[in-house]
MARNU-285994 format. One record per residue (C-alpha): residue in three letters; x, y, z. Coordinates in Angstrom, 2 decimals. Layout:
BEGIN
("ALA" (X Y Z)) ...
This chain:
BEGIN
("MET" (1.24 -13.86 -1.75)) ("SER" (4.56 -12.90 -3.33)) ("ALA" (7.28 -14.54 -5.41)) ("THR" (10.77 -13.62 -6.60)) ("LEU" (11.93 -13.51 -10.21)) ("THR" (14.78 -15.85 -11.12)) ("SER" (17.85 -14.71 -13.06)) ("LYS" (15.90 -15.62 -16.23)) ("CYS" (12.96 -13.42 -15.10)) ("GLN" (10.81 -16.47 -14.39)) ("VAL" (8.51 -16.92 -11.43)) ("THR" (6.88 -19.98 -9.89)) ("ILE" (3.10 -19.83 -9.73)) ("PRO" (2.20 -20.49 -6.08)) ("LYS" (0.65 -23.88 -5.31)) ("LYS" (-2.64 -22.38 -4.09)) ("ILE" (-3.08 -20.56 -7.44)) ("ARG" (-2.10 -23.66 -9.47)) ("GLU" (-4.61 -25.77 -7.56)) ("THR" (-7.36 -23.16 -7.89)) ("LEU" (-6.85 -22.90 -11.66)) ("GLY" (-6.25 -26.63 -12.11)) ("LEU" (-2.77 -26.07 -13.56)) ("GLY" (-0.19 -28.80 -13.90)) ("PRO" (2.86 -29.65 -16.00)) ("GLY" (2.17 -28.78 -19.63)) ("SER" (-0.72 -26.41 -18.80)) ("GLN" (-0.81 -23.14 -20.70)) ("VAL" (-1.86 -19.84 -19.16)) ("ASP" (-2.89 -16.45 -20.51)) ("PHE" (-1.73 -13.20 -18.89)) ("ASP" (-3.48 -9.83 -18.98)) ("VAL" (-3.13 -6.45 -17.28)) ("ASP" (-6.26 -4.60 -16.15)) ("GLU" (-6.83 -0.81 -15.99)) ("GLN" (-5.38 -0.63 -12.46)) ("GLY" (-2.16 -2.40 -13.54)) ("ARG" (-3.08 -5.71 -11.90)) ("ILE" (-1.94 -8.90 -13.55)) ("ILE" (-4.61 -11.42 -14.45)) ("ILE" (-3.69 -15.04 -15.07)) ("ARG" (-6.15 -17.47 -16.65)) ("LYS" (-5.91 -21.10 -17.60)) ("SER" (-5.68 -21.17 -21.38)) ("GLY" (-8.05 -23.24 -23.47)) ("ARG" (-5.07 -24.46 -25.51)) ("THR" (-3.29 -27.59 -24.47)) ("THR" (0.21 -28.82 -25.14)) ("PRO" (0.56 -32.57 -25.60)) ("ARG" (2.49 -34.07 -22.70)) ("ARG" (5.55 -36.12 -23.47)) ("PRO" (5.59 -39.50 -21.79)) ("PRO" (8.06 -39.59 -18.90)) ("ASP" (11.55 -40.73 -19.85)) ("ARG" (12.24 -44.31 -18.98)) ("ASP" (15.11 -45.15 -16.71)) ("ARG" (18.39 -45.13 -18.68)) ("PHE" (19.03 -48.76 -17.77)) ("GLU" (15.51 -49.73 -18.82)) ("ARG" (16.10 -48.05 -22.22)) ("ALA" (19.27 -50.12 -22.72)) ("ARG" (17.80 -53.41 -21.52)) ("GLY" (17.56 -56.02 -24.24)) ("ARG" (19.57 -54.04 -26.80)) ("ALA" (22.76 -56.14 -26.84)) ("THR" (22.97 -58.64 -29.66)) ("VAL" (26.26 -60.26 -28.62)) ("LYS" (26.19 -62.65 -25.67)) ("TRP" (29.49 -61.96 -23.88)) ("ARG" (30.73 -64.04 -21.05)) ("THR" (32.34 -61.95 -18.34)) ("ASP" (35.81 -63.50 -18.70)) ("GLU" (35.71 -63.04 -22.51)) ("LEU" (34.69 -59.40 -22.17)) ("MET" (37.38 -58.71 -19.56)) ("ARG" (40.06 -60.22 -21.86)) ("LEU" (38.84 -58.06 -24.73)) ("LEU" (38.78 -54.88 -22.63)) ("ARG" (42.21 -55.54 -21.10)) ("GLY" (43.79 -56.47 -24.39)) ("ASP" (44.77 -59.92 -23.16)) ("ASP" (45.53 -62.37 -25.95)) 
């Protein structure tokens, strides 16, 4: 199994390895190098709290307006009609 480093020297851990180690978003891993120069990756015992997924931008804005505009009033205001 091989992978290519990105321009930022990052590499994606292959799916088979992630599944075997039980890794997912927010998981932390430990790296080591043995006497033969092989890389060892282990699931870390530390955990990073996961941020809740961002709500849809429209959902975040829903219910925030305090002024009840009628469409024709808003259009007059935006167009500068007097």
